[in-house]
N, C-alpha and C positions, 0 to 999 in steps of 0.2 A: 504494500500500500504506500502511496506517496501522494502529496499534494492535497487538494480539497476534494472531499467525497460528498456525494449526495446522501440524503437520508435513506434512499432505496439501497444504495451500495453498502452503507453501514449496516442496515437491517439484515441484508443478505449475508454479510461477513459475520455477523453475530448470531445468525439464525433466529432472528426475531421478526415479528410482524411490524410493518411500518407504523401501525397505530401505537405500538409500545413505545417507540422513540418519541412520538408526539405526546403521549401521556407523561413520559419522563420529563420532557421539556416543560410542559405545563406545571409539573410539580417541582421543577427546579432540581431534578436529580438526573443521574445518568451521565452520558458522555458529553463533555463540553462541546458547544456548537457556536457557529458564527451565523448571524442573521444578516443577509444582504437584501434589504427591501423585504419582499415576501419570500425570498429564497433562503433555505436552510442549508448550510454546508458544515462539514466536520473536517478538521485537520487530521490527517492519517496518524500523525504522531500522538494526538490526543486519544484516538481510538485505541492505539496500541498500549498507551500508558493506562488507560481505563481497564483494558483486558488484564494487564499485569497486576493492577491494584485489586482485582477481584479473584485472583487465583487463591484457591484453598489448598492447604497442605495437610 
């Protein structure tokens, strides 16, 4: 992953429904995102950091 990703791309990478990311944004939780007008984008590095922070050992 690199650059800016769409919500659809992130949802697919995380095996989530697109609505889940929307709910997380509304609740202020989940993967950090960038809002560009009406468009939502995710930085690939933020997605990878979020995945790492949610690993269970």
